[in-house]
N, C-alpha and C positions, 0 to 999 in steps of 0.2 A: 432346286426345281421350283418354278413358279407356276401356280395353277390359277387359271381364271375361269370364271363361270358364273352362273346365276345362283344366288343364295335365296332359297325359298323362305318365305315367312312361315310362321307357325300355322296361320290360316291356310296358306297354300298347301302345306304338307297335309293338314287335316282334310282339306277338300280332295286332294289327290287320293288319300286313303279311302275316303268315302266313295269316290268314283270307282276305284279299283274293286271295292266290295259291292258295287252296284247299289249303293244306297243314296246317291244323289237324285237319280231318276230311274224309273222302271225300264227294264230292257225287254225287247221282243225277241227272246232267245228260248230255245228248248230248255226244259227243267234240267235235264241231265248235263247240258253244257254249262248252265249256271252253277250247278252243284260241283261239277268238275273244276271250273274256274275258281270257285271258292275253297276247293279242297275239302268239301263237306260242310255241313251245318251243325251247329251246336245249339242245344236247347235245354232248358231246365225241366220242362214237363213234356209229356207225350205229344201234345199237339202244337206247342209253340213254334216248332220249326216250320209249320205251315205258314205262320205269320211272317217268319223270316223270308220265305219264298214269295209270299204275296206282296211283301214290301219291295221286292226286287224285280218281279216279273209282271209285265203288262198282261192283263186278262187271264191270270192264272186260274186254271180249272182244278179244284181240289180232287175231283173224281179222277182226273187224268194222273195226278200225282199218286193217288191210291193205286191205280193200275200199274204204275211204274214200280211201286213197292211189291205188289202181288206177282208181277211178272219177273221180279228179280233184277230190274235195271237200277233200282235204288235199294239199299239195304239199311236197316236200322241197326246200329251197333253202339255199344256203350262199354266204357271201362270205368268202373267206380271202385275206389279203394278207400272205403271208410274204415274206421277202427272197428274191430270185432265187437267191442262192447256196445256200439251203437246199433248193431244188427245181430243179436245173438242167434236168431233163427238161421242166419247164413254162415255161422262160424265154421262148420265142418263141410260146407259145400265143396270147396276145392279139394279137400282130402278124399271126398267120395267121387271125384271126377266130374262134378257138376260145374257148369259155367255160370 
């Protein structure tokens, strides 16, 4: 079987990836639509995901994002799995039914 088609350059693939992630230019879309499209946002600190949204959404209102959180339309969730020795204060949380 012979296949013909366009072979993308590394730059073209990178640009397509950035466009798909809304990182080439800001979009004028609702926050929930952007987060859904991205299948969530990841951040290393509590507030850096706001920067991720601001980088993607034209005219982002951080207060509106805060309202989406308090209204339950967006949720903050995390799953960290560090070694117990790094956080001895959390060692028995799971055993006690804490999350």
